[in-house]
N, C-alpha and C positions, 0 to 999 in steps of 0.2 A: 228721769235720767236714762239716756240711751246706753245700752251695753251691747257688746259683741262677744259672742261665745263660739269658739271653734271646737267641734266635737271630733274626737279621734281616739285611736287606741292608745292606752297608756304605754309609755316606753319603759322597758326594763333596762337593766345595766348593759345587757348584751346588745340590745337594740341601739342604745346610746353610743356604745363603743363602735358599732358598725357605722353608724351615721358620722361619728367623729372621723373614722378612717376615710370614709367617702368624701367628707369635706376637705380633708387634707389632700386626697388625691386630686380633687377638683382644683384646689388652690395651686397644687404643683403643676397641673396641666396648664392652668391659666398663666402661671409664671413662665413655663417653657414656651408657650405660644407667644407671650409678650417678648421674651428674649430672642426668639427666632425672628419675629417681625422687626425688632429693634436692630439686630445684626444685619438683616436684609436691607433695611433703610440706610444703615451706615455704609455698607458695601456699595449700594447704588449711588450714594452721595459721593463716595470716594471715586467711583468710576467716572461720574460726571465731572468732578473737579479735575481729575487727571486728564480728561479729554479737553477741558476748558482752560487749562493753565499751562500749556506749552511744555509737554514732555518733561515733567519734573526731574526725571532721571538724566536728562541731557547734560546739564551743567549747573544744577541747583546750588546756590550759595556762592557762585563765582562773583567776584567784585574786582574793581580796579586794584592792582597791586598783587593779585593772586598768582600771577605768572609773569612771563616776559611780554609786556604790552607791545603790540606791533604798530599801532596807529597813533596819531597825534590829534589833539583837540577834540576828543570824544565828548567832552562836556561843554563845548561851545563857549570857552572862557576867554577867547582872544578878541581882537578887534573885528569889526564887521568884514573888513577886507581879508583878514587872515582866516576867519571862519569860512568865508566863501571859497578861498583858495583850497583849504584842507578838505572841505566837504564836497567841493566840485558839483554843485547843483546843475542839472541839465534836463532837457526833455528830448524825446525821440518820437517821431511819427505824428506830432501834433501840428496843426496849421494855425493860422491867425484867428480862426473861429473859436479856438479854445483859449482860456485864460489860465495861466499858471504862475505861481510865485513860490520862492523859497527864501525865507527870512531867518535872521539869527538874532533873537533877543531872549536871552536866558536859555531858550531851547531852540532847536531847529524846527521851524514851522513850515509845512508844505501845504499848498492850496492848489486844487485843480478843479476847473469847471470846463466841461467838454460839450460839444454839439452832438446832435444825434448821428451824424455821419463820421464822427471822429474815432480814431483808434491809435493809441500811443501811451506813453508813460512819462512820469516825472520821477527823478531819482536823485538821491544825495547820500553821501557816505564817505568811504575811504578807498581811494585807488592807489596802486603802488607808485604811480608817478607823482602824486601830490600828498597823499595822506599817510603812506607807510613811512616809518622812521628811516628805514634802510634805503628807500628809493629803488628797491629791487623787488621783484616778485618773490613771494615766500614759498620755499620748497615744502610740499606737504608729505613727501615720502623721501627719506634719505636711507638710512639702514633699516628704519622701521617708520610706520606712520607717525607723524607729528600730531599731537592732540591740540587742536585749536578750538577755543571757546569764544563765543561772542555774547556779550551782555549789553542790554540796553533797556530803556524805558520808553513807552509809547502811549499816546492818548489819541484815539480816534474821536475827534471832536464833532465832526459833521459827516454824515453819509446820506446822500440823496440820489436814489436811482429813479429816474422819471417814470418809466413804464413797468419796472420790475423785471424786464428781460435783458437788461444791460449786463455786460461782462465787466466786473470790477474786482480787483484783488489788491490788497495791501500786504506787503511782504518784506521780510529780510531776504536779500538775495546775495549770491556770490558768483564770481566768474573764475574759472580755473582754466589755465592754459595747459594743454596736454603735451606729452612728449612729442607727438606727431605734428604739433603746431595748431591743432584745432582748439576752439574755445567752447566750453560747456558751462551751463548755468544751473545752479541748484537754488531753489526758492522755497522759503518757509512762510506760508501765508498765515497771517494772524487776523485777517478779515477778508471774507469772500461774499460776493452776491450769490443769490440762489442759482442764477444762470451759470456762474463759474463752477459751482459745486456739482452741477448736473452734467458737466462735460463727459462725453462718452469714453474718453481715454482714462478718466479717473475712476476711483472706486469709493469715494466718500459716501455716496448714496447706499453703498453696500456695507458700510461700517469700517472701511479702510481709511488710509491717510494720504492717498495720492489724489490731488486735485486735477493735475494735467501731466501728461507724459507724451512727448513727441519731439522729433528733431534733436536740437541741442539743449532742450529744457526739460527738467523734472521739477514739479511743484508738489510740496508736501503741505498738508493741513496740520497746523500746530495749535491753532486757537481760533476762537470767534470772539474777538474783543467786544466788551460792552461799550457802546458809544458814550463818550463823556467820562470814562473811567481810565485812570492811569494804570498801566500794567507793567510789571517787571518781568523781563525775559532773560533767559540764559540758555544758549544752544551749543551743543557739541557739533561744531561745523564739520569736523573730520568724519564723524559718524554719518552725517547726512550725505556728504559728498561721496563717501565710500558706498553707502547704500544705493545711491543713484547711479554711479558710474563705475565703481570699483577702482580704488586708488592704485596708481601705477608709478614706478620710478619715473621722475621727470615731470610729474604734475606740479604746477606752480599756482598758488593763490595770487590773483592779481587785483581783486576788488571785493569789498563787502559793503553793501549799501541797502538803504530802505527805498522801496519803490512803490509808487501808486500807478497801476495800469488800468486803463479803461477802454471799453469799446461801447459807444453809444453815449447818451446824454446823462452825465453824472456830475455831482458836486461833492468834493471831499476836502476836509480840513484835518490835518494830522500834525501832532507835535511829537518830536523825538528828542531824547537826551541821553547822556552817559553811554554812548556807543563805543564800547571798548572791545578790541580784538586781542586775544592773548594766547600765547603758546604755553601750555603747562609742561613743566619738567617732570 
């Protein structure tokens, strides 16, 4: 029978006590290191989630009925003709080379396929002339700033950029008519191509949230949606507009819409539902 014998100095009670204290210290250090690593992992995960889930502090928890709802038919619950009237789908800048459609079956579904030389966008949402209940532009600043929140659901079903160098963005956008008569646009992108995020006027590549800034447009990065996954969004529109332009007396909200904008050869399919604009009291 094989035996194993380990020789060593016999341990007295003092030695055993010292070894016991050493073992406790080691166990304590292991626990502290584990706790530090665990907390670091949690914080890193929270930072990732906060960046990936549309500014949770903007208007988290807002739902239909939470305030004075400004628009009609945000849930696409009417007839095809009425949905089309209230959502006002249209395109700008695209030629016959491109194919685009906006349909209304349970949700608003937007499809865009462009050629390599194309640049333009497809949009649908609420304009003051058709989608606002009041049929007038909404004042963003009276005695004080009006807090306007926008809530919606979206699913980016298909995204195909042919070469990888195309400019593509999918965003919630709004137009504001200023007191001097000018129109400015604030856009909150929830999907961008790599080329869009590398634009020299933005700072996303440096850890910021500006995708593009120039002329009458400021674009913020609020999410990079997972293709094929429904996402719930809630945005403080007043805060975004004020950050981009500085709210002034006489500023009027005239539209809130979802837009797919492309430059180059792309294919996009997007579903949107429950688009509600509300003023919180």
